[in-house]
N, C-alpha and C positions, 0 to 999 in steps of 0.2 A: 731600865731607864726610865719609861713610861710611869711607873709608879712615883717619883719623884716629880713629877708634874701635877700631881692627883692633889686634889686638896683634901690635908691630912688633916682637918679642923670640921669637926663635924657640930651644927646648930641647933639645940634641943628645944630652943624658944627665943623669939625677938620681941622686946618689949619699946617702945617709944620710951623717950625721955624727957626730950625738948626739943623745940622746932621754934624758927623766925625765919623771914625770907632771904636770909644769909644762910643759915646753916640746919641742918637737923640733926640729930643726935639720938643714937639707938643703943641699947644695952643687951647683947645675946650671952644667954646660957647655952655655954659647948662642953664639948670633950676636946680637948687641945689633942696635938699631936702623941702624947704619950699616953692620950685615954683617959686622962686625968680631969672629973668635972672643974671648969671657971668661969669665968664671966670676962668677954672682949667686949669694949664700947667705939663704936667709931663716929666718927663726924663726917655725916655726906652733905659734902657742898652743893650748897640751889645755884650755882653758878661756876662756870670756867674760869680759870684764871688766864688773864693774856699777859705779856711783854714785849717789847722791843728796841733792839739796839739802835739808834737812829746816826748816822756817820754824815757830817754835812761837805760840803767840795775843800775843807781846810783838814779835814781828816777827824774833827772832834766831835763827838758825842755829845749829846745832851742828859745832864743826871737831875734827878729831881726829887730832892731831899724835903723827907716830912716826919713827923715823931710817929710812932708807932704805939699805940695804946697797951696792946697783949705784952709787947718786950719791957712799956717804960723808957724807949730808947730813941733818939733822932738817928734816920736813916737817912744812906744815900745811896738811891735806886737807877736801875731806869726804867722811864717810863712805863706804870702798869698799872693793870684795872681788869674787868672784866666783861661777862657778856653772859647771856641764857646759855640754859647745857644746850640749846638747838640753834643757836647763834653759829655763824660763819665763825671762826676765830680773829681770822684776817679781816672780817668789817669788825668787829669789835674791836681788835687793837688799831685799827684805824683810827675810829673816833676816840680812844684813850689818849690817843699822840697825841688829836689834836684840841683834845677838851685842858690837858695837863700843860702842853706845853705850845699849843699854837703850830704847831711843823705839821705839814702836810708833805708825802713820799710819791713818788713817781714810779720809784722800784723797790719792791720787796720780797722776801727772799727767806722762808721760813728755817729758822735754826734748830730747836730741837721743842720736842715736846713730852712734859716730865711730870713726874710723880713728886708731890709736896708733902713728904713728913705720914710714907705713906704704911705704918706702921699704928695712923691711928684718922685717918682721913683718907677718903680718896681723890681729896682734889686733884686736877689736872690741870697742866699749864701746858699754852704754847708760846713760845718766844720767837719772834721774826728778826730780821735786819731791814733796816729801811736807809733809802740813800734816792739822794738827786731830791732834796729838801727843797721846801719853800717853808717861808714862814710867815705865820697867820697871827690869828689871836686867841689867845689863849683863855680856854674858860671853865676852869677847876669847878666840882661839886663843892656845895657848901660845908660838907665835911672834910675838905683840902684844904689844908691852910701848909700851901707847897713853896717852897726854893727851887728854880731853877737854874742850873749854872752849866756852861759850856766848855767841856776840858778836852784837850785832848786823847783819845782813844788809848794812846801807850799809858797817859795818866791813869784815866779811868782802870787799866788793864792792872798797871801797880798799885791801886787803892784796893782793889780786889786781891791782889797777891800778900799786901798789905795787913790784910784784917780791917782796912778802913769802911770796905764795902760788906756785906757779910749777907745782904738779901741773896735767897738760894738762885731767884732769877736772872739778876744780873750778875751773879759771880759765875754762872753755867754758862749765860748770853755770851759773857765779857772772853770765857776761856774757850768758848767754842768758833766762836767766829776768828778769833787770832788761830786757833789750828786749824781751821778750813781754811785759812789765807794764807798759812808757811805751807799747809799741803796742797795748793793753788785749784781748791774745790770751791771758789767762787767765781763770781763774775771778775773778769780781769779789773776793770773799773770800779768796784768795791773793794779786791784785793788792794790794789795800789792806794788806795785810803787809808786801810786800818794798820796796816805795814810802812806808813810813811814816817 
């Protein structure tokens, strides 16, 4: 059993390929688990990823729509962003929620920590549930051309089930929030809003 937990890869050498303020790409010369020589490219993220599923007093959530350059498609998502690797994820996501939607929340609950595309990147995402919301003024970054849409939680969940929402953090957060609510593992006030 312990041998399954050991790293079966042997790194022979590592070479930096590219770096900017968001990513660092390195290429490793390796021996794979079968002992054969090969290469493994890894994208190291320079920031953590954060996402928040806000639930208002009517049981609605706020989605953010934007064009995603790498995919070449328009995407509906939960409010998302990032923070410095050493920043508290909750502080980072609170800032993102306010910037993208103008919303501030009095109550927060960690939903999940997940690795995104873990075969090629070390990116870590921290997702939260937020409620008891207050509306302020959104101040998105100049790289963000956003649409903000308020929909019932059930509609957002159905969008994910149909494949209309494909963003990993959004899908995972919607699914986990619903399952936790159904299992009675969230505070009663937000459970009632999710299951409305």
